PAZAPA-4460 file (N, C-alpha, C; in steps of 0.05 Angstrom, whole numbers, plus 32768, in hexadecimal, padded with zeros to 4 digits):
% residues 144
    n_x    n_y    n_z   ca_x   ca_y   ca_z    c_x    c_y    c_z   seq   type   mol
   800F   7FEC   8000   7FF9   8000   7FFF   800A   8018   7FF5     1      M     A
   8010   802D   7FEE   801C   803B   7FE7   8009   8059   7FFC     2      T     A
   801F   8061   8012   8013   807C   801E   8016   809A   800A     3      R     A
   8001   80A9   800A   7FFE   80C5   8002   8008   80D5   8016     4      N     A
   801F   80DF   800A   802C   80F2   8028   8015   8106   8028     5      P     A
   8015   8115   8019   7FFA   812B   8011   7FD8   8122   8028     6      D     A
   7FDF   810C   802F   7FC0   810E   8039   7FC0   80F9   8055     7      R     A
   7FB5   8110   806F   7FB8   8101   808D   7FA4   80ED   8087     8      L     A
   7FA0   80D9   80A2   7F86   80C4   80A6   7F78   80DE   80AA     9      P     A
   7F5B   80D0   80A2   7F4A   80E9   80B7   7F43   80DC   80D1    10      S     A
   7F3A   80EF   80DC   7F2E   80F5   80FB   7F4B   80F3   8105    11      N     A
   7F5A   810D   80FC   7F7D   8114   8108   7F7C   8133   8105    12      K     A
   7F86   813F   811D   7F8F   8155   8120   7FAC   8156   8114    13      Q     A
   7FAA   8173   8108   7FC8   8184   8105   7FC6   81A3   8117    14      I     A
   7FDA   81A6   8121   7FE0   81C4   8128   7FEE   81D1   8109    15      T     A
   7FEB   81E7   810A   7FF9   8200   8105   8001   8213   810F    16      L     A
   801A   821E   8110   8026   822B   8128   8027   8258   8116    17      P     A
   8025   8265   8120   8022   8277   8121   802D   8295   8133    18      F     A
   8047   82A6   812F   8053   82B4   8136   805C   82CA   812D    19      Q     A
   8060   82D5   8146   8069   82F0   8138   8080   8300   814C    20      W     A
   8095   8316   8146   80A4   8316   815E   8097   8335   8157    21      G     A
   80B5   8344   8169   80B0   835E   8174   80A1   8373   8168    22      G     A
   808A   8374   816D   807A   8391   815C   8073   83A8   8174    23      S     A
   806C   83BC   816E   805E   83CE   8177   804B   83E3   816F    24      N     A
   8039   83CC   816F   8015   83D7   8163   800B   83EF   8168    25      P     A
   8007   83FC   8150   7FF6   8413   8150   7FE0   8413   8156    26      G     A
   7FCF   842F   815A   7FB6   842D   816A   7FA3   842C   814F    27      D     A
   7F93   841D   8153   7F7E   8418   8139   7F7B   840D   8119    28      S     A
   7F98   83FD   811F   7FA3   83F3   810D   7F9C   83D5   8108    29      K     A
   7F9C   83C5   80F5   7F9B   83AB   80F2   7FB5   839A   80E3    30      T     A
   7FB6   8386   80F4   7FE3   8378   80F0   7FD1   835C   80E3    31      Y     A
   7FE2   8359   80D9   7FEA   833B   80CB   7FFF   8329   80D0    32      Y     A
   8003   8313   80DB   800F   82FC   80E1   8016   82DC   80D9    33      A     A
   8021   82DA   80D2   8023   82BF   80CB   8035   82AA   80DA    34      G     A
   8044   8296   80D1   8055   8288   80DC   8074   8294   80E3    35      A     A
   8078   82B1   80D1   8094   82B8   80CD   80A0   82CC   80F0    36      A     A
   80B5   82C3   80F3   80B9   82D9   810C   80BB   82EC   8104    37      L     A
   80A9   82FD   80F5   80AA   8317   80EE   809F   832F   8102    38      N     A
   80A6   8347   80FE   8091   8356   810E   8072   8356   8101    39      A     A
   805F   835A   810B   8049   835D   80FA   8043   8370   80E4    40      L     A
   8034   8370   80D8   802B   8380   80B9   8016   8382   80B8    41      T     A
   8015   839A   80A8   7FFE   83A5   80A0   7FF0   83A1   8087    42      E     A
   8001   838F   8079   7FF7   838A   8060   7FEA   8367   8060    43      T     A
   7FDD   8372   8059   7FD0   834E   8051   7FDC   8348   8044    44      D     A
   7FDA   832D   8048   7FE3   8314   802F   8008   8317   8028    45      D     A
   8010   8311   8043   8031   831C   803A   8036   8300   804C    46      I     A
   802D   82FF   8064   803E   82E3   8071   801A   82E0   8081    47      F     A
   8023   82C0   807E   8007   82B0   807F   8017   8291   807D    48      Y     A
   8002   827F   8085   800A   8262   8087   7FFC   824C   8072    49      V     A
   8002   823C   8061   7FF6   8230   804F   7FEC   821A   8062    50      L     A
   7FCE   8216   805C   7FC3   8206   806A   7FD0   81E0   805B    51      C     A
   7FD3   81D3   8067   7FE2   81B9   8058   7FC7   81AD   8055    52      P     A
   7FB2   81B0   8062   7F9D   8191   8059   7F85   81A5   805A    53      V     A
   7F6F   8195   8058   7F56   81A6   805A   7F48   8193   8071    54      G     A
   7F39   81A4   8078   7F2B   81A2   809E   7F21   81B2   80A3    55      G     A
   7F17   81AD   80BC   7F08   81C2   80CD   7F1A   81D2   80E7    56      I     A
   7F1D   81EC   80E3   7F2B   81F2   80F7   7F19   81F3   8112    57      I     A
   7F1C   81E9   812B   7F1A   81E9   813E   7F12   81F3   8161    58      S     A
   7F33   81FA   8152   7F40   8208   816E   7F51   8225   815F    59      A     A
   7F5B   822B   817A   7F73   823F   8177   7F85   8251   8187    60      A     A
   7F90   8252   8194   7F9F   8251   81AD   7FBD   825A   81A8    61      M     A
   7FB6   8280   81A4   7FD2   8291   81A1   7FD6   82AC   81C0    62      I     A
   7FF1   82A2   81CA   7FF5   82B1   81E2   800C   82C3   81D6    63      H     A
   8008   82D8   81E0   800F   82F9   81DD   8020   82FA   81F0    64      T     A
   8038   8309   81EF   8045   831A   8208   8055   8333   8201    65      Y     A
   804B   834C   8211   8054   8364   8209   8070   8363   821E    66      A     A
   8087   8361   820A   809E   8361   821B   80AC   8374   8226    67      T     A
   80A1   8390   8223   80A6   83A0   8229   809E   83B8   823D    68      T     A
   8081   83BF   822B   806A   83CA   8247   8050   83C1   8237    69      T     A
   8039   83B0   824C   8029   83A7   8247   800C   83B9   823A    70      A     A
   800A   83D6   8238   7FF9   83D7   8228   7FE3   83DB   8234    71      G     A
   7FC8   83E4   8234   7FB6   83F0   823F   7F98   83DD   8237    72      S     A
   7F7E   83D4   8248   7F70   83CC   8243   7F5E   83C6   8228    73      A     A
   7F61   83D1   821F   7F59   83DB   81FF   7F52   83BB   81FC    74      E     A
   7F3E   83B1   81E6   7F37   839D   81DB   7F46   8397   81C1    75      S     A
   7F54   8384   81C2   7F65   837C   81AA   7F55   8365   8199    76      I     A
   7F4E   8369   8181   7F3F   834E   8173   7F53   8342   815E    77      V     A
   7F4F   832A   8168   7F5F   830D   815A   7F56   8308   8146    78      M     A
   7F58   82FE   812F   7F47   82F0   8119   7F51   82DB   810C    79      S     A
   7F52   82CB   8104   7F5D   82B9   80EB   7F60   82C2   80DB    80      L     A
   7F64   82BA   80BF   7F5E   82D0   809E   7F64   82B6   8090    81      R     A
   7F52   82B2   807E   7F52   829A   8069   7F50   82A9   8053    82      K     A
   7F6D   829F   8043   7F6F   82AB   802D   7F65   82D0   8023    83      N     A
   7F68   82DF   8035   7F6B   82F8   803D   7F50   8300   802F    84      A     A
   7F40   82EE   803A   7F22   82FC   8038   7F11   82F7   8050    85      A     A
   7F11   82DA   8054   7F01   82D7   806E   7F06   82D6   8089    86      T     A
   7F0A   82EC   809D   7F09   82E1   80B4   7EF9   82D2   80CD    87      D     A
   7F04   82C7   80DD   7EF7   82B9   80EF   7F04   82C3   8107    88      Y     A
   7EF7   82CF   8121   7EF9   82DD   8139   7F07   82C6   814C    89      T     A
   7F1D   82C5   8150   7F2C   82B6   8161   7F1D   82BE   818A    90      L     A
   7F2A   82D9   8189   7F1E   82E0   81A0   7F23   82FC   819D    91      A     A
   7F16   8312   81BB   7F18   831E   81BC   7F20   832D   81D5    92      T     A
   7F41   8336   81E2   7F46   8339   81F4   7F51   835A   8202    93      V     A
   7F43   8359   8215   7F48   8382   8222   7F4E   8375   8235    94      G     A
   7F6C   837C   823A   7F77   836F   8258   7F92   8387   8259    95      L     A
   7F96   838E   8269   7FB4   839C   826C   7FC1   8394   827F    96      A     A
   7FCA   837B   826C   7FE1   836B   8274   7FF3   8361   8266    97      A     A
   800B   835B   826C   8020   8356   8257   801E   833E   8246    98      A     A
   8008   8329   8256   8006   830F   823E   7FE8   8313   823F    99      T     A
   7FE8   8314   8226   7FBF   8311   821F   7FC9   82F4   8212   100      R     A
   7FB6   82E4   8212   7FA9   82C7   8205   7F8F   82C9   81F3   101      D     A
   7F92   82C3   81D5   7F76   82C1   81C4   7F72   82A9   81C3   102      F     A
   7F5E   828F   81CF   7F61   827C   81D2   7F32   827B   81C5   103      I     A
   7F3C   8266   81AE   7F20   825F   81AB   7F23   823C   81A7   104      N     A
   7F0D   8233   81B4   7F11   8218   81B4   7EF6   820C   81A5   105      Y     A
   7EE5   8221   819C   7ECE   8217   818D   7ECA   821E   8172   106      S     A
   7EDC   8222   8162   7EE1   8230   8145   7ED0   821A   8135   107      M     A
   7ECF   8220   811E   7EC1   820F   8110   7EC3   8216   80EF   108      S     A
   7EDE   8219   80ED   7EE2   8228   80CA   7EEE   8213   80C0   109      A     A
   7EEB   820C   80A5   7EEC   81FC   808D   7F06   8207   8083   110      S     A
   7F1A   81F5   807F   7F29   81FB   806D   7F37   81E7   8050   111      V     A
   7F46   81EF   8042   7F48   81DA   8027   7F69   81E5   8028   112      A     A
   7F77   81C9   8022   7F90   81CA   801B   7F9D   81E0   8007   113      K     A
   7FAF   81F4   8013   7FBC   8206   8001   7FB0   8220   8007   114      G     A
   7F93   8226   801D   7F85   823E   802A   7FA4   824B   802F   115      D     A
   7FA4   8265   8030   7FBA   8275   8040   7FB1   8281   805C   116      R     A
   7FB7   8278   8072   7FA6   827F   8088   7FC1   8291   809E   117      L     A
   7FBB   82A5   80AB   7FC1   82BE   80AD   7FB1   82CB   80CD   118      A     A
   7FC1   82D4   80E2   7FB9   82DD   80F9   7FAE   82FD   80E4   119      L     A
   7F99   8304   80F1   7F92   831E   80EB   7F8E   832A   8111   120      K     A
   7F95   8346   810D   7F9A   834E   812B   7F8D   8372   8127   121      I     A
   7F78   837A   813C   7F6F   8388   813B   7F6A   839A   8147   122      V     A
   7F7D   83AF   8154   7F89   83BF   8163   7F77   83D4   816D   123      T     A
   7F6E   83DB   8188   7F5F   83F5   8194   7F6A   8411   8193   124      P     A
   7F64   841E   8197   7F72   8440   819D   7F76   8439   81B5   125      A     A
   7F97   842C   81C1   7F9F   842C   81DA   7F96   8445   81E8   126      W     A
   7F9E   844B   81FE   7FA4   845A   8217   7FBC   8454   8218   127      V     A
   7FD6   843F   8219   7FEB   843D   821E   7FEC   841B   8207   128      T     A
   8000   8421   81F2   8002   840F   81E7   8015   83F5   81E7   129      N     A
   800F   83E6   81E3   8029   83CB   81EA   803D   83CF   81E0   130      P     A
   8051   83D0   81EB   806B   83CD   81D9   8081   83B0   81DD   131      V     A
   808E   83AD   81C9   809A   8388   81C8   8083   837C   81CB   132      G     A
   8078   8372   81B3   8059   836A   81B8   8064   834D   81AA   133      W     A
   8062   8330   81AF   8064   8310   819F   8053   830A   81AC   134      V     A
   8050   82F7   8193   803A   82E7   8198   8046   82C3   818D   135      G     A
   802F   82B2   818F   803B   8298   8179   8020   828A   818A   136      S     A
   8021   826C   8182   8008   8261   8181   8003   824E   816C   137      G     A
   7FE6   8242   816D   7FE7   8233   815F   7FC1   822A   8155   138      V     A
   7FBE   8227   813E   7FA1   8225   8138   7F9F   8200   8135   139      I     A
   7F88   81F5   8142   7F83   81DB   8140   7F71   81D3   811F   140      V     A
   7F7A   81C6   810E   7F70   81B8   80FE   7F66   819D   80F3   141      I     A
   7F51   8199   80F7   7F41   8181   80FC   7F43   8171   80DC   142      N     A
   7F4D   815E   80D4   7F5A   8156   80B9   7F41   814C   80AD   143      V     A
   7F33   8144   8099   7F26   8142   808B   7F25   811C   808F   144      Y     A
***
């Protein structure tokens, strides 16, 4: 029996990593991140992760940390963007702390092999902006 390396067995899960390096996000901006350890970018469809399988995104867990200044408690909205067009909200977090976690265990977004996935981050008009903001995490895909 020949195994197809492009196809995982059904009823399996995979994780796709996302991350970004030290960024100083501005007020009322939209940023994007993929898997490259770069600063956040305001240009859509530059940094993304290519989805290797078809399936359903079931969860996302993104941990962020402000290394220099935590920033104030206005709400940040983080979404998963598919093919530079469709957004799926992960979480909205309003917290005046260096650590902010964006977690969603009840997602149900379909993806196909080759879809471009990126994190989309919409920042508020902060009283105090975070400085040295870094992030990393994964999304979970239930493979078809």
